C-alpha positions, 0 to 999 in steps of 0.5 A, a space after each residue: 614657835 621655833 628658834 629663828 636662825 640667821 647666818 650670824 646669830 640665833 635668836 630666841 623666840 618672842 614671848 607669845 604676847 609680844 609675837 601677837 602684838 607684832 602680828 597685830 601691828 602688821 595687820 594694822 599696816 595691811 589694813 591701812 595700806 589696802 584702805 589707801 589702795 596701795 600695793 606692797 610696792 607702793 608702800 615700800 617706795 613711800 616708806 623707803 624700804 624694800 618690797 620684801 621688808 614691807 611683806 615682813 612688816 605686814 606679817 609682823 615679823 619681829 626681825 624687822 628693825 624698828 626703823 623700818 616699822 617707823 618708816 612704814 607708820 610714817 608713810 601711812 600717816 600712822 605715827 600718832 598711833 605708834 607714838 601712843 604706845 610709847 607714852 609713859 602715862 596718859 598724862 604728858 605732865 606726869 610722864 615728863 616729871 617721871 622722866 626728869 626724876 630718872 637717873 641719867 645712867 644706871 650702874 651696878 
């Protein structure tokens, strides 16, 4: 894993597990797209992103913004899958109670 450089910043590599997860999400997108018989251009148009970004999503590129990932999952009607990963627990009532108890701000 190498350090990725862009003209404006240097980012450190992702932990192995995080990089593997991004690549797994990318494979999931590619399978869903191909199942629908869409080209990368079709996916890009439906998601409102550029074709190069669609390629980066399918590669699991961690530099792709979260908004673009969400657009792709929306276009493929997979937002439920994506949302499941963000749940605090399996029980929505527990998650709401936990969220209510959290402070609005965390200060030093």
